[in-house]
C-alpha positions, 0 to 999 in steps of 0.5 A, spaced: 499 499 500 503 506 497 501 513 498 502 517 491 503 525 493 503 531 488 508 536 489 505 543 489 510 550 489 507 556 492 508 563 493 505 567 499 506 573 503 507 571 511 508 578 513 508 586 511 512 590 515 512 598 515 516 603 519 517 610 519 524 613 518 526 620 519 532 623 515 535 629 516 540 632 511 544 638 511 544 641 503 549 646 501 548 651 496 553 650 490 558 655 489 555 656 482 548 658 485 546 664 488 544 665 495 537 662 497 532 668 499 525 664 499 524 656 499 518 654 494 519 646 494 522 641 498 521 635 494 523 628 496 523 621 493 526 615 496 529 610 492 531 602 495 537 600 492 539 594 494 537 588 500 543 585 504 541 578 508 545 577 514 542 571 518 536 574 521 538 581 520 536 585 513 540 591 511 535 596 506 539 601 503 538 606 498 538 614 496 533 620 498 533 625 492 531 632 494 529 637 489 529 644 491 526 650 488 527 657 491 527 664 489 534 667 489 537 673 493 538 677 487 535 683 484 531 680 479 528 675 484 530 669 479 528 662 480 533 657 482 534 649 483 538 644 486 537 637 486 542 633 491 542 625 493 544 623 500 544 615 501 541 611 507 541 604 510 536 601 515 536 595 519 530 590 520 529 583 522 526 577 518 520 574 521 521 567 524 519 562 519 521 554 518 522 556 511 527 560 506 524 568 506 524 572 501 523 580 501 520 585 496 522 593 499 519 599 498 520 606 500 516 612 499 516 620 502 510 621 506 512 628 508 518 633 508 520 640 511 525 644 509 528 650 512 533 655 510 538 656 515 542 661 512 543 663 504 547 658 503 545 652 508 538 648 508 536 643 512 531 638 510 527 633 514 523 627 511 519 622 514 520 616 510 515 609 510 519 603 509 515 597 507 518 590 507 514 585 504 517 578 506 514 572 502 516 564 502 517 560 496 515 552 498 514 546 495 508 542 498 506 535 497 498 534 496 496 527 498 493 524 491 491 517 491 492 511 495 495 505 491 493 498 494 488 492 493 481 492 496 483 500 498 477 505 497 479 512 497 474 519 498 477 525 495 476 532 495 477 538 491 482 543 493 483 550 489 490 551 489 495 558 487 501 554 484 507 558 482 510 557 476 515 562 476 518 568 479 522 574 477 525 581 480 529 584 475 531 592 474 531 595 467 533 601 464 528 605 460 530 611 456 525 616 452 526 622 448 520 627 449 519 633 444 516 639 447 509 641 445 509 645 438 510 652 439 513 652 446 520 656 447 526 652 447 529 650 454 534 654 457 534 651 464 530 645 468 528 648 474 524 643 476 521 636 475 517 630 477 516 623 474 509 619 476 508 612 473 501 610 472 498 603 473 502 597 471 498 593 466 501 586 464 500 585 456 501 578 453 505 577 446 507 571 444 512 567 449 513 573 454 509 577 459 510 585 458 509 590 464 506 596 460 504 603 464 503 610 462 509 615 465 507 622 466 513 628 466 512 634 470 517 640 467 518 647 470 524 650 466 526 657 464 526 659 457 532 660 452 528 666 450 529 671 457 531 669 463 525 671 467 521 667 462 518 661 466 515 655 462 511 649 464 509 643 460 506 636 462 509 630 458 506 623 457 510 617 455 509 609 454 513 605 459 514 598 457 518 593 460 519 585 459 518 581 466 522 575 463 517 570 464 513 565 459 506 566 462 504 559 458 497 557 456 494 557 462 498 562 467 497 569 469 502 574 471 501 578 476 506 584 477 508 591 481 513 596 479 517 601 482 522 607 480 529 606 483 531 612 480 530 617 474 533 623 470 531 628 466 536 633 462 535 637 456 536 635 449 537 638 442 533 637 436 536 636 429 536 644 429 541 644 435 536 647 439 534 644 446 526 643 444 526 636 447 527 632 453 531 626 455 528 622 460 532 616 463 528 611 468 530 605 472 524 601 473 524 595 478 519 589 476 517 584 481 512 578 478 510 572 479 506 567 474 501 563 477 496 558 476 489 557 479 488 549 479 483 545 482 487 539 486 483 533 488 486 531 495 485 524 499 480 526 504 479 519 507 480 511 506 479 505 508 481 497 506 477 491 506 483 487 509 486 492 514 485 497 519 488 504 516 491 509 520 491 516 516 496 521 519 494 528 517 497 534 518 494 541 517 497 544 510 496 552 510 495 554 502 493 559 498 487 558 495 486 564 490 489 570 488 487 577 485 487 584 483 482 589 485 482 596 482 478 602 484 478 609 481 478 615 485 478 623 484 482 627 489 479 634 490 482 641 493 480 647 493 486 651 494 487 659 496 493 662 494 496 667 498 499 674 495 500 681 497 496 684 492 490 680 493 490 677 486 495 672 483 498 674 476 500 666 473 500 659 475 506 656 473 505 649 475 501 644 479 504 637 481 501 631 484 504 625 487 503 620 492 505 620 499 502 614 503 497 609 502 495 603 507 489 597 506 487 592 511 481 587 511 476 588 517 468 586 518 468 583 511 470 589 507 477 593 505 479 599 508 484 603 504 486 610 507 492 614 504 494 621 501 496 625 495 500 631 495 499 637 491 504 643 490 503 649 486 508 654 484 505 661 482 506 668 480 503 673 485 505 679 483 509 680 476 511 687 478 515 685 484 516 678 481 513 676 487 513 668 486 510 663 492 508 656 492 503 652 496 503 645 498 497 641 501 495 634 502 489 631 499 487 625 504 482 619 501 479 614 505 475 608 501 471 602 503 471 596 498 467 589 498 471 583 498 470 578 492 467 573 497 467 570 503 474 567 506 480 568 510 482 574 505 489 578 506 491 585 503 498 583 501 500 589 496 497 596 496 499 602 492 496 608 488 498 611 482 497 619 479 493 617 472 492 625 471 491 631 474 488 638 472 487 645 475 482 651 474 483 658 476 476 660 479 477 666 482 483 672 483 486 668 489 484 661 489 484 654 484 481 647 484 485 641 483 483 634 481 488 628 482 485 622 478 488 616 482 487 609 481 488 604 487 491 598 486 490 592 491 493 585 490 489 580 495 490 573 497 485 568 500 489 562 504 486 556 507 488 550 512 486 543 510 488 537 513 492 533 508 494 526 509 502 525 511 502 518 511 498 511 512 500 505 517 497 499 516 495 498 524 494 490 524 492 485 518 485 481 520 484 474 518 477 473 514 471 471 519 465 468 517 459 474 517 453 473 516 450 474 509 445 480 510 445 485 516 440 489 518 442 497 519 438 503 521 441 509 519 443 514 525 444 522 525 450 524 521 451 517 517 453 517 510 454 512 505 461 512 505 462 512 513 457 506 513 461 502 508 468 504 512 465 502 519 463 495 516 468 495 511 465 493 504 465 497 497 461 503 497 458 502 490 455 495 493 452 498 499 449 504 494 447 498 490 444 494 494 440 499 497 438 503 491 441 509 493 447 514 490 454 513 493 453 521 495 446 520 498 446 521 505 440 516 508 435 519 512 435 518 520 432 511 521 432 508 514 432 501 514 438 498 510 441 492 508 449 491 509 451 484 505 457 481 506 463 481 501 
């Protein structure tokens, strides 16, 4: 007698750990730049560069990139900018598990404050959220069948999400973008922000690619006059190969993260800077999975022996899917000015700050913030340039797909678009189109037969040819056949019943000796 098992490779998230870190850095104004008069923007982005494992500890390292926009202490109050990077490193402990644990680490800045200590020094403080998602790749063995003479097996269907392949790659993507027709050429880039939209998986031939929309917000000084400031929004496609062959029945789940990005003015064919080069480092974490229904041995008995079925609990992922929700984040922003009215809005940009999701009371609760920066000219005569920053909170409640033990294993939001409208002499209405994307997994625990043991062999005994039995509460044809060790089909046939039928309590049944 032999227990036949089928190996199943599974990928599951075991823990999501989020910690806040405070980074404080001193930014020295380069010698080539004039003194700081007024700070306008201090935008910060955190990028994870690498993860090193040492026993139970992890060392997560990366860079924080500051983009400073300020009004210079010059007679013409000209706009100036600084871009500077600082390294960071954070230690954390891996969770205690019996299997090898991997980690996907991400970091985002939730809040940044900056103060000019003097004209040559800026102190920036950023609260960053470090999110580590720990996962296991395990090989589980499901009891599939029992081979042997006179052995009867009852199976049950189990849904399993099996892992076929997984990758974690970093790819460089480069684009050259042309300014809109009629835009002045670039003299100097003052500020830039890149947002990536929702990553969607596309399938072509034997590869799966991640495609999304890139959005570049650009504020620059024109080459026509030093006091001319222009703002443009440029969109461009981003496509990254995951390196996975999805096959015929697999689906690919993928997430993206910017590792770094740079922008620079670029000459066109006439030697004029009417183009912008965008260079991105995009990390893609992807899994090719398959939803399968497995038949697992639930119970068994033998006509010739008493069987001891040794069962162990098995924790498996039975479903995994993505949920998306579109949301418009709106804000009414009053812009202060010394004259009581504004002359021109230079730029309005939006970026994600935080997002957190959890399952409670049969629903998904999502909370987060998006940040909006407005740079505007309060008075053209005095060249009074100002800025306003607001954070727009959002709170969404989404339904679960169905009942069961669901958990959120990944949550993110994407800035799909933003626009503004000047509604009065001193205020604007801003709308940020946000796409929320959640990855859910459904986990279940089942009793799986690990081994079987023949407790004893029984010598054939003389049995009555026919026994009369009255069905008891909880009886099934299977439980009766197992108790009296007779073939299930024989019991069903002799009593004119279906093998899967449950007899009514008190029903008279005939049990024929084999």
